[in-house]
N, CA, C and O atoms as a CHARMM CRD file, in Angstrom:
* protein
*
  312
    1    1 UNK  N    -14.27800 -21.26500   1.25000 PROA 1      0.00000
    2    1 UNK  CA   -14.45000 -20.35500   2.42200 PROA 1      0.00000
    3    1 UNK  C    -13.93200 -18.95200   1.49400 PROA 1      0.00000
    4    1 UNK  O    -12.90200 -18.88100   0.82300 PROA 1      0.00000
    5    2 UNK  N    -14.99200 -17.87000   1.68400 PROA 2      0.00000
    6    2 UNK  CA   -14.81200 -16.82800   0.60900 PROA 2      0.00000
    7    2 UNK  C    -14.24600 -15.81000   1.46900 PROA 2      0.00000
    8    2 UNK  O    -14.10500 -15.97800   2.68100 PROA 2      0.00000
    9    3 UNK  N    -13.90000 -14.68200   0.80700 PROA 3      0.00000
   10    3 UNK  CA   -13.53500 -13.56600   1.49100 PROA 3      0.00000
   11    3 UNK  C    -14.31100 -12.99900   2.50000 PROA 3      0.00000
   12    3 UNK  O    -15.52000 -12.88900   2.30100 PROA 3      0.00000
   13    4 UNK  N    -13.79300 -12.60100   3.60700 PROA 4      0.00000
   14    4 UNK  CA   -14.73300 -11.97200   4.81100 PROA 4      0.00000
   15    4 UNK  C    -15.49700 -10.83200   4.09200 PROA 4      0.00000
   16    4 UNK  O    -15.03800 -10.27400   3.09600 PROA 4      0.00000
   17    5 UNK  N    -16.79100 -10.49000   4.70100 PROA 5      0.00000
   18    5 UNK  CA   -17.41500  -9.23500   4.13600 PROA 5      0.00000
   19    5 UNK  C    -17.20500  -8.10900   5.03600 PROA 5      0.00000
   20    5 UNK  O    -17.01200  -8.26300   6.24200 PROA 5      0.00000
   21    6 UNK  N    -17.24800  -6.82000   4.37400 PROA 6      0.00000
   22    6 UNK  CA   -16.92400  -5.67700   5.14400 PROA 6      0.00000
   23    6 UNK  C    -18.02000  -5.19700   6.03500 PROA 6      0.00000
   24    6 UNK  O    -19.15000  -5.44900   5.61600 PROA 6      0.00000
   25    7 UNK  N    -17.95100  -4.64800   7.01800 PROA 7      0.00000
   26    7 UNK  CA   -19.14400  -4.14500   7.84900 PROA 7      0.00000
   27    7 UNK  C    -19.29600  -2.69000   7.25500 PROA 7      0.00000
   28    7 UNK  O    -18.53800  -2.36300   6.34200 PROA 7      0.00000
   29    8 UNK  N    -20.40300  -1.64800   7.81000 PROA 8      0.00000
   30    8 UNK  CA   -20.20600  -0.39600   6.95500 PROA 8      0.00000
   31    8 UNK  C    -19.19300   0.28700   7.70700 PROA 8      0.00000
   32    8 UNK  O    -18.56700   1.20100   7.17000 PROA 8      0.00000
   33    9 UNK  N    -18.93200  -0.10300   9.05700 PROA 9      0.00000
   34    9 UNK  CA   -17.75900   0.62600   9.92900 PROA 9      0.00000
   35    9 UNK  C    -16.41400   0.33400   9.62400 PROA 9      0.00000
   36    9 UNK  O    -15.56200   1.19300   9.85300 PROA 9      0.00000
   37   10 UNK  N    -16.10600  -0.74200   9.14700 PROA 10     0.00000
   38   10 UNK  CA   -14.88000  -1.16800   8.53000 PROA 10     0.00000
   39   10 UNK  C    -14.56000  -0.46900   7.00100 PROA 10     0.00000
   40   10 UNK  O    -13.50600  -0.03400   6.53700 PROA 10     0.00000
   41   11 UNK  N    -15.84900  -0.54800   6.46100 PROA 11     0.00000
   42   11 UNK  CA   -15.72000   0.19100   5.05600 PROA 11     0.00000
   43   11 UNK  C    -15.57800   1.89500   5.27200 PROA 11     0.00000
   44   11 UNK  O    -14.89000   2.64200   4.57600 PROA 11     0.00000
   45   12 UNK  N    -16.09600   2.12900   5.97900 PROA 12     0.00000
   46   12 UNK  CA   -16.00800   3.62500   6.41900 PROA 12     0.00000
   47   12 UNK  C    -14.25600   4.10900   6.97900 PROA 12     0.00000
   48   12 UNK  O    -13.61500   5.15400   6.86600 PROA 12     0.00000
   49   13 UNK  N    -13.99300   2.93700   7.52000 PROA 13     0.00000
   50   13 UNK  CA   -12.41800   3.35000   8.07800 PROA 13     0.00000
   51   13 UNK  C    -11.58800   3.11100   6.85200 PROA 13     0.00000
   52   13 UNK  O    -10.63700   3.88500   6.74300 PROA 13     0.00000
   53   14 UNK  N    -11.73500   2.17400   5.86300 PROA 14     0.00000
   54   14 UNK  CA   -10.98100   2.08000   4.63600 PROA 14     0.00000
   55   14 UNK  C    -11.03300   3.42200   3.78700 PROA 14     0.00000
   56   14 UNK  O    -10.03600   4.01900   3.38100 PROA 14     0.00000
   57   15 UNK  N    -12.22000   3.76200   3.60300 PROA 15     0.00000
   58   15 UNK  CA   -12.43100   5.10700   2.97500 PROA 15     0.00000
   59   15 UNK  C    -11.70600   5.96200   3.37000 PROA 15     0.00000
   60   15 UNK  O    -10.91500   6.53200   2.61800 PROA 15     0.00000
   61   16 UNK  N    -11.82200   6.23400   4.64800 PROA 16     0.00000
   62   16 UNK  CA   -10.92400   7.21000   5.54100 PROA 16     0.00000
   63   16 UNK  C     -9.48500   7.31600   5.05300 PROA 16     0.00000
   64   16 UNK  O     -8.88800   8.33100   4.69500 PROA 16     0.00000
   65   17 UNK  N     -8.96500   5.80400   5.12500 PROA 17     0.00000
   66   17 UNK  CA    -7.66900   5.73800   4.86100 PROA 17     0.00000
   67   17 UNK  C     -7.26700   6.15600   3.67600 PROA 17     0.00000
   68   17 UNK  O     -6.21500   6.76500   3.48000 PROA 17     0.00000
   69   18 UNK  N     -8.21800   5.80000   2.69400 PROA 18     0.00000
   70   18 UNK  CA    -7.86400   5.88600   1.13300 PROA 18     0.00000
   71   18 UNK  C     -7.58000   7.38200   0.83400 PROA 18     0.00000
   72   18 UNK  O     -6.62600   7.81100   0.18400 PROA 18     0.00000
   73   19 UNK  N     -8.66600   8.17300   1.47300 PROA 19     0.00000
   74   19 UNK  CA    -8.73900   9.59400   1.40500 PROA 19     0.00000
   75   19 UNK  C     -7.55500  10.06500   1.86900 PROA 19     0.00000
   76   19 UNK  O     -6.92200  10.85400   1.16900 PROA 19     0.00000
   77   20 UNK  N     -7.15600   9.72800   2.89900 PROA 20     0.00000
   78   20 UNK  CA    -5.60400  10.31100   3.66100 PROA 20     0.00000
   79   20 UNK  C     -4.55200   9.92500   2.49800 PROA 20     0.00000
   80   20 UNK  O     -3.80400  10.82100   2.10400 PROA 20     0.00000
   81   21 UNK  N     -4.46000   8.67200   1.94300 PROA 21     0.00000
   82   21 UNK  CA    -3.35300   8.29300   1.14900 PROA 21     0.00000
   83   21 UNK  C     -3.47400   9.16800  -0.09300 PROA 21     0.00000
   84   21 UNK  O     -2.45300   9.69400  -0.53600 PROA 21     0.00000
   85   22 UNK  N     -4.57400   9.34500  -0.64400 PROA 22     0.00000
   86   22 UNK  CA    -4.79700  10.17400  -2.04400 PROA 22     0.00000
   87   22 UNK  C     -4.36700  11.65000  -1.61500 PROA 22     0.00000
   88   22 UNK  O     -3.66500  12.21600  -2.45300 PROA 22     0.00000
   89   23 UNK  N     -4.62600  12.29000  -0.59600 PROA 23     0.00000
   90   23 UNK  CA    -4.00600  13.54500  -0.13200 PROA 23     0.00000
   91   23 UNK  C     -2.64400  13.66800   0.05700 PROA 23     0.00000
   92   23 UNK  O     -2.10500  14.69700  -0.35100 PROA 23     0.00000
   93   24 UNK  N     -1.90700  12.71400   0.66200 PROA 24     0.00000
   94   24 UNK  CA    -0.76700  12.75500   0.71200 PROA 24     0.00000
   95   24 UNK  C      0.02800  12.33200  -0.79000 PROA 24     0.00000
   96   24 UNK  O      1.12800  12.76800  -1.12800 PROA 24     0.00000
   97   25 UNK  N     -0.55900  11.67200  -1.33700 PROA 25     0.00000
   98   25 UNK  CA     0.08100  11.29100  -2.79100 PROA 25     0.00000
   99   25 UNK  C     -0.08800  12.71700  -3.83500 PROA 25     0.00000
  100   25 UNK  O      0.63500  12.95600  -4.80300 PROA 25     0.00000
  101   26 UNK  N     -1.09400  13.46000  -3.40900 PROA 26     0.00000
  102   26 UNK  CA    -0.75800  14.71300  -4.49100 PROA 26     0.00000
  103   26 UNK  C      0.63900  15.38600  -4.54900 PROA 26     0.00000
  104   26 UNK  O      1.18100  15.69700  -5.60900 PROA 26     0.00000
  105   27 UNK  N      1.14300  15.57200  -3.39300 PROA 27     0.00000
  106   27 UNK  CA     2.38300  16.42200  -3.28500 PROA 27     0.00000
  107   27 UNK  C      3.66700  15.26600  -3.23100 PROA 27     0.00000
  108   27 UNK  O      4.80800  15.67900  -3.02200 PROA 27     0.00000
  109   28 UNK  N      3.45300  14.03800  -3.39700 PROA 28     0.00000
  110   28 UNK  CA     4.79100  13.04300  -3.30700 PROA 28     0.00000
  111   28 UNK  C      5.46500  13.13400  -4.75200 PROA 28     0.00000
  112   28 UNK  O      5.00100  13.46800  -5.84300 PROA 28     0.00000
  113   29 UNK  N      6.61500  12.75200  -4.39000 PROA 29     0.00000
  114   29 UNK  CA     7.56300  12.76900  -5.64900 PROA 29     0.00000
  115   29 UNK  C      8.16800  11.10800  -5.64500 PROA 29     0.00000
  116   29 UNK  O      8.65000  10.62700  -6.67000 PROA 29     0.00000
  117   30 UNK  N      8.07800  10.41700  -4.50200 PROA 30     0.00000
  118   30 UNK  CA     8.39300   9.14000  -4.71800 PROA 30     0.00000
  119   30 UNK  C      7.50500   8.15800  -3.88200 PROA 30     0.00000
  120   30 UNK  O      7.20900   8.30100  -2.69500 PROA 30     0.00000
  121   31 UNK  N      7.16900   7.23600  -4.63100 PROA 31     0.00000
  122   31 UNK  CA     6.46500   6.16600  -3.95400 PROA 31     0.00000
  123   31 UNK  C      7.02200   4.83700  -3.88400 PROA 31     0.00000
  124   31 UNK  O      7.60200   4.30900  -4.83200 PROA 31     0.00000
  125   32 UNK  N      6.84000   4.28300  -2.72600 PROA 32     0.00000
  126   32 UNK  CA     7.18800   3.06200  -2.24300 PROA 32     0.00000
  127   32 UNK  C      6.09900   1.88100  -1.87100 PROA 32     0.00000
  128   32 UNK  O      5.60700   1.93300  -0.74300 PROA 32     0.00000
  129   33 UNK  N      5.77600   1.03400  -2.58100 PROA 33     0.00000
  130   33 UNK  CA     5.07100  -0.16700  -2.32500 PROA 33     0.00000
  131   33 UNK  C      5.66300  -0.74900  -1.11400 PROA 33     0.00000
  132   33 UNK  O      6.83200  -1.08900  -1.29500 PROA 33     0.00000
  133   34 UNK  N      5.15400  -0.99300   0.20600 PROA 34     0.00000
  134   34 UNK  CA     5.99000  -1.66800   1.30000 PROA 34     0.00000
  135   34 UNK  C      4.91800  -2.47900   1.89400 PROA 34     0.00000
  136   34 UNK  O      4.85400  -2.74300   3.09500 PROA 34     0.00000
  137   35 UNK  N      3.86500  -2.95900   0.77400 PROA 35     0.00000
  138   35 UNK  CA     2.89400  -4.21900   1.32400 PROA 35     0.00000
  139   35 UNK  C      3.73200  -5.11000   1.40000 PROA 35     0.00000
  140   35 UNK  O      4.89000  -4.93900   1.01600 PROA 35     0.00000
  141   36 UNK  N      3.23300  -6.39400   1.98700 PROA 36     0.00000
  142   36 UNK  CA     3.88100  -7.71800   2.26000 PROA 36     0.00000
  143   36 UNK  C      4.26700  -8.29200   0.71800 PROA 36     0.00000
  144   36 UNK  O      3.54000  -7.98000  -0.22500 PROA 36     0.00000
  145   37 UNK  N      5.06000  -8.86600   0.58200 PROA 37     0.00000
  146   37 UNK  CA     5.78800  -9.25500  -0.72900 PROA 37     0.00000
  147   37 UNK  C      5.28300 -10.65000  -0.80600 PROA 37     0.00000
  148   37 UNK  O      6.09000 -11.56800  -0.65600 PROA 37     0.00000
  149   38 UNK  N      3.75800 -10.95400  -1.07200 PROA 38     0.00000
  150   38 UNK  CA     3.11100 -11.87800  -1.87900 PROA 38     0.00000
  151   38 UNK  C      2.06100 -11.63700  -2.56200 PROA 38     0.00000
  152   38 UNK  O      1.75600 -10.45300  -2.69900 PROA 38     0.00000
  153   39 UNK  N      1.40100 -12.44600  -3.04400 PROA 39     0.00000
  154   39 UNK  CA     0.19700 -12.13900  -4.14600 PROA 39     0.00000
  155   39 UNK  C     -0.60800 -11.04800  -3.39800 PROA 39     0.00000
  156   39 UNK  O     -0.72400  -9.95800  -3.95900 PROA 39     0.00000
  157   40 UNK  N     -1.17200 -11.23700  -2.19300 PROA 40     0.00000
  158   40 UNK  CA    -2.23200 -10.35900  -1.79500 PROA 40     0.00000
  159   40 UNK  C     -1.46200  -9.03600  -1.51300 PROA 40     0.00000
  160   40 UNK  O     -2.04900  -8.01600  -1.87300 PROA 40     0.00000
  161   41 UNK  N     -0.31000  -8.89500  -0.96000 PROA 41     0.00000
  162   41 UNK  CA     0.14800  -7.78900  -0.62300 PROA 41     0.00000
  163   41 UNK  C      0.59900  -7.09000  -1.84600 PROA 41     0.00000
  164   41 UNK  O      0.52900  -5.86400  -1.75200 PROA 41     0.00000
  165   42 UNK  N      1.07600  -7.58400  -3.05000 PROA 42     0.00000
  166   42 UNK  CA     1.05100  -7.04400  -4.34000 PROA 42     0.00000
  167   42 UNK  C     -0.03400  -6.59000  -4.70900 PROA 42     0.00000
  168   42 UNK  O     -0.02800  -5.37900  -4.93300 PROA 42     0.00000
  169   43 UNK  N     -1.22000  -7.26100  -4.89500 PROA 43     0.00000
  170   43 UNK  CA    -2.35000  -6.78400  -5.38500 PROA 43     0.00000
  171   43 UNK  C     -2.90400  -5.52800  -4.58900 PROA 43     0.00000
  172   43 UNK  O     -3.53100  -4.65800  -5.19300 PROA 43     0.00000
  173   44 UNK  N     -2.68300  -5.44900  -3.33100 PROA 44     0.00000
  174   44 UNK  CA    -3.20100  -4.26400  -2.51600 PROA 44     0.00000
  175   44 UNK  C     -2.23500  -3.34600  -2.84200 PROA 44     0.00000
  176   44 UNK  O     -2.78400  -2.44900  -3.48300 PROA 44     0.00000
  177   45 UNK  N     -0.94400  -3.11500  -2.69900 PROA 45     0.00000
  178   45 UNK  CA    -0.13800  -2.34800  -3.22700 PROA 45     0.00000
  179   45 UNK  C     -0.41300  -1.60500  -4.57400 PROA 45     0.00000
  180   45 UNK  O     -0.45800  -0.37900  -4.67900 PROA 45     0.00000
  181   46 UNK  N     -0.57300  -2.40600  -5.48800 PROA 46     0.00000
  182   46 UNK  CA    -0.74100  -2.18300  -6.93600 PROA 46     0.00000
  183   46 UNK  C     -2.05100  -1.32800  -6.73500 PROA 46     0.00000
  184   46 UNK  O     -2.09200  -0.11400  -6.93200 PROA 46     0.00000
  185   47 UNK  N     -2.95400  -1.97900  -6.38500 PROA 47     0.00000
  186   47 UNK  CA    -4.30500  -1.08800  -6.42200 PROA 47     0.00000
  187   47 UNK  C     -4.39500   0.26900  -5.75100 PROA 47     0.00000
  188   47 UNK  O     -5.21600   1.09700  -6.14600 PROA 47     0.00000
  189   48 UNK  N     -3.55800   0.51600  -4.73100 PROA 48     0.00000
  190   48 UNK  CA    -3.63700   1.85200  -3.97100 PROA 48     0.00000
  191   48 UNK  C     -3.12500   2.62400  -4.84100 PROA 48     0.00000
  192   48 UNK  O     -3.63300   3.66200  -5.26700 PROA 48     0.00000
  193   49 UNK  N     -1.73900   1.99000  -5.25100 PROA 49     0.00000
  194   49 UNK  CA    -0.95100   3.09200  -6.36400 PROA 49     0.00000
  195   49 UNK  C     -1.49000   3.68100  -7.43200 PROA 49     0.00000
  196   49 UNK  O     -1.23200   4.80400  -7.86400 PROA 49     0.00000
  197   50 UNK  N     -2.57800   2.55300  -8.03100 PROA 50     0.00000
  198   50 UNK  CA    -3.07400   2.72900  -9.28600 PROA 50     0.00000
  199   50 UNK  C     -4.29600   3.62000  -9.09500 PROA 50     0.00000
  200   50 UNK  O     -4.38700   4.67700  -9.72000 PROA 50     0.00000
  201   51 UNK  N     -5.24200   3.21000  -8.23900 PROA 51     0.00000
  202   51 UNK  CA    -6.30500   4.13100  -8.16700 PROA 51     0.00000
  203   51 UNK  C     -6.43600   4.96300  -7.03900 PROA 51     0.00000
  204   51 UNK  O     -7.31300   5.82200  -7.12400 PROA 51     0.00000
  205   52 UNK  N     -5.79900   4.91600  -6.04500 PROA 52     0.00000
  206   52 UNK  CA    -5.79100   5.77400  -4.79400 PROA 52     0.00000
  207   52 UNK  C     -4.76200   7.18100  -5.32300 PROA 52     0.00000
  208   52 UNK  O     -5.11700   8.33400  -5.08100 PROA 52     0.00000
  209   53 UNK  N     -3.68200   6.91100  -5.94300 PROA 53     0.00000
  210   53 UNK  CA    -2.43800   7.57000  -5.94900 PROA 53     0.00000
  211   53 UNK  C     -2.19700   7.99500  -7.30100 PROA 53     0.00000
  212   53 UNK  O     -1.17800   8.65300  -7.51100 PROA 53     0.00000
  213   54 UNK  N     -3.18500   7.64700  -8.50700 PROA 54     0.00000
  214   54 UNK  CA    -3.37900   8.20100  -9.64900 PROA 54     0.00000
  215   54 UNK  C     -2.33600   7.66000 -10.64200 PROA 54     0.00000
  216   54 UNK  O     -1.51100   8.29200 -11.30100 PROA 54     0.00000
  217   55 UNK  N     -2.56500   6.38300 -10.59200 PROA 55     0.00000
  218   55 UNK  CA    -1.74300   5.76700 -11.63500 PROA 55     0.00000
  219   55 UNK  C     -0.29100   5.95100 -11.53600 PROA 55     0.00000
  220   55 UNK  O      0.42900   6.19700 -12.50400 PROA 55     0.00000
  221   56 UNK  N      0.17700   5.79900 -10.11800 PROA 56     0.00000
  222   56 UNK  CA     1.66700   5.74300  -9.76000 PROA 56     0.00000
  223   56 UNK  C      2.34300   4.48300  -9.61000 PROA 56     0.00000
  224   56 UNK  O      3.42800   4.45300  -9.02900 PROA 56     0.00000
  225   57 UNK  N      1.67600   3.16500 -10.19600 PROA 57     0.00000
  226   57 UNK  CA     2.07400   1.86100 -10.11400 PROA 57     0.00000
  227   57 UNK  C      3.21600   1.79200 -10.80800 PROA 57     0.00000
  228   57 UNK  O      4.04000   1.08000 -10.23300 PROA 57     0.00000
  229   58 UNK  N      3.58100   2.24000 -11.79300 PROA 58     0.00000
  230   58 UNK  CA     4.49900   2.21300 -12.87400 PROA 58     0.00000
  231   58 UNK  C      5.81800   2.86100 -12.24500 PROA 58     0.00000
  232   58 UNK  O      6.83500   2.27800 -12.62200 PROA 58     0.00000
  233   59 UNK  N      6.01300   3.80700 -11.47600 PROA 59     0.00000
  234   59 UNK  CA     7.14100   4.55400 -10.93400 PROA 59     0.00000
  235   59 UNK  C      7.66700   4.35100  -9.78400 PROA 59     0.00000
  236   59 UNK  O      8.78600   4.72800  -9.43600 PROA 59     0.00000
  237   60 UNK  N      6.67000   3.58200  -8.96500 PROA 60     0.00000
  238   60 UNK  CA     6.86200   3.10000  -7.57600 PROA 60     0.00000
  239   60 UNK  C      7.95600   2.10500  -7.59500 PROA 60     0.00000
  240   60 UNK  O      8.07800   1.30000  -8.51800 PROA 60     0.00000
  241   61 UNK  N      9.07800   2.17900  -6.15900 PROA 61     0.00000
  242   61 UNK  CA     9.43700   1.44600  -5.82500 PROA 61     0.00000
  243   61 UNK  C      8.92900   0.14900  -5.13500 PROA 61     0.00000
  244   61 UNK  O      7.80600   0.15300  -4.63200 PROA 61     0.00000
  245   62 UNK  N      9.76700  -1.03600  -5.08800 PROA 62     0.00000
  246   62 UNK  CA     8.88500  -1.99200  -4.24600 PROA 62     0.00000
  247   62 UNK  C     10.04900  -2.59100  -3.25500 PROA 62     0.00000
  248   62 UNK  O     11.12100  -3.04100  -3.65800 PROA 62     0.00000
  249   63 UNK  N      9.61200  -2.50700  -1.79600 PROA 63     0.00000
  250   63 UNK  CA    10.40500  -3.24100  -0.82200 PROA 63     0.00000
  251   63 UNK  C      9.97200  -4.40600  -0.91500 PROA 63     0.00000
  252   63 UNK  O      8.79500  -4.74200  -1.04500 PROA 63     0.00000
  253   64 UNK  N     11.13900  -5.24800  -0.83700 PROA 64     0.00000
  254   64 UNK  CA    11.22400  -6.71000  -0.32500 PROA 64     0.00000
  255   64 UNK  C     11.75400  -7.32600   0.90000 PROA 64     0.00000
  256   64 UNK  O     12.93600  -7.49600   1.19700 PROA 64     0.00000
  257   65 UNK  N     10.63300  -7.65300   1.60700 PROA 65     0.00000
  258   65 UNK  CA    10.97400  -8.28600   3.05000 PROA 65     0.00000
  259   65 UNK  C     10.38100  -8.91900   3.65000 PROA 65     0.00000
  260   65 UNK  O      9.19900  -8.92800   3.30800 PROA 65     0.00000
  261   66 UNK  N     10.68900  -9.68100   4.67700 PROA 66     0.00000
  262   66 UNK  CA     9.62000 -10.70000   5.42600 PROA 66     0.00000
  263   66 UNK  C     10.32000 -10.62500   6.68700 PROA 66     0.00000
  264   66 UNK  O     10.83700 -11.60800   7.21800 PROA 66     0.00000
  265   67 UNK  N     10.33900  -9.33200   7.21500 PROA 67     0.00000
  266   67 UNK  CA    10.52300  -9.39100   8.71000 PROA 67     0.00000
  267   67 UNK  C      9.96300  -7.75800   9.02900 PROA 67     0.00000
  268   67 UNK  O      9.32600  -7.01200   8.28500 PROA 67     0.00000
  269   68 UNK  N     10.43000  -7.54600  10.32800 PROA 68     0.00000
  270   68 UNK  CA     9.85500  -6.24300  10.94000 PROA 68     0.00000
  271   68 UNK  C     11.07900  -5.94300  11.68400 PROA 68     0.00000
  272   68 UNK  O     10.72000  -5.24100  12.62800 PROA 68     0.00000
  273   69 UNK  N     12.38100  -6.12800  11.73400 PROA 69     0.00000
  274   69 UNK  CA    13.16100  -5.65500  12.48800 PROA 69     0.00000
  275   69 UNK  C     13.76800  -4.51600  11.66500 PROA 69     0.00000
  276   69 UNK  O     13.87400  -4.43100  10.44200 PROA 69     0.00000
  277   70 UNK  N     14.23100  -3.45300  12.85400 PROA 70     0.00000
  278   70 UNK  CA    14.51600  -1.97200  12.12700 PROA 70     0.00000
  279   70 UNK  C     15.63100  -2.27200  11.01200 PROA 70     0.00000
  280   70 UNK  O     15.44500  -1.78400   9.89700 PROA 70     0.00000
  281   71 UNK  N     16.63100  -2.94700  11.21600 PROA 71     0.00000
  282   71 UNK  CA    17.93100  -3.13500  10.55700 PROA 71     0.00000
  283   71 UNK  C     17.55500  -3.83200   9.00800 PROA 71     0.00000
  284   71 UNK  O     17.95600  -3.28500   7.98100 PROA 71     0.00000
  285   72 UNK  N     16.76500  -5.05800   8.97700 PROA 72     0.00000
  286   72 UNK  CA    16.36400  -5.32100   7.86700 PROA 72     0.00000
  287   72 UNK  C     15.47300  -4.72800   7.24500 PROA 72     0.00000
  288   72 UNK  O     15.40400  -4.95500   6.03700 PROA 72     0.00000
  289   73 UNK  N     14.62200  -3.89200   7.78800 PROA 73     0.00000
  290   73 UNK  CA    13.63700  -3.09000   6.98500 PROA 73     0.00000
  291   73 UNK  C     14.35500  -1.91100   6.45300 PROA 73     0.00000
  292   73 UNK  O     14.05400  -1.39100   5.37900 PROA 73     0.00000
  293   74 UNK  N     15.19400  -1.54800   7.12800 PROA 74     0.00000
  294   74 UNK  CA    16.36200  -0.20700   6.51100 PROA 74     0.00000
  295   74 UNK  C     17.10400  -0.65600   5.43400 PROA 74     0.00000
  296   74 UNK  O     17.40400   0.14200   4.54600 PROA 74     0.00000
  297   75 UNK  N     17.48900  -1.95900   5.37100 PROA 75     0.00000
  298   75 UNK  CA    18.49200  -2.39300   4.32700 PROA 75     0.00000
  299   75 UNK  C     17.37800  -2.78300   3.03000 PROA 75     0.00000
  300   75 UNK  O     17.78500  -2.77900   1.86800 PROA 75     0.00000
  301   76 UNK  N     16.04500  -3.09200   3.34300 PROA 76     0.00000
  302   76 UNK  CA    15.31300  -3.55800   2.31300 PROA 76     0.00000
  303   76 UNK  C     14.61100  -2.12100   1.39200 PROA 76     0.00000
  304   76 UNK  O     14.08000  -2.15800   0.28300 PROA 76     0.00000
  305   77 UNK  N     14.78300  -1.17400   2.09400 PROA 77     0.00000
  306   77 UNK  CA    14.45500   0.12800   1.50400 PROA 77     0.00000
  307   77 UNK  C     15.58800   0.72900   0.62600 PROA 77     0.00000
  308   77 UNK  O     15.32500   1.61800  -0.18500 PROA 77     0.00000
  309   78 UNK  N     16.72900   0.29300   0.76900 PROA 78     0.00000
  310   78 UNK  CA    17.79100   0.88500   0.04000 PROA 78     0.00000
  311   78 UNK  C     17.95700   0.23700  -1.37800 PROA 78     0.00000
  312   78 UNK  O     18.83700   0.63800  -2.14000 PROA 78     0.00000
């Protein structure tokens, strides 16, 4: 089973999000990769930081978590 194909509508939505992220990255001083802590999430986070944020993958911090509770997320970011 291969990767799902993107519809034009979904591709357009992704393009919109990437433009927003790129705009926000222009004035950002800190970058945090908070994607899932697995291979897929790591690749997504790396790609966004490298190609959308302008090669920020080397300076970005990495959140490590496998939860969605407020307390554990706050602990993961410290």
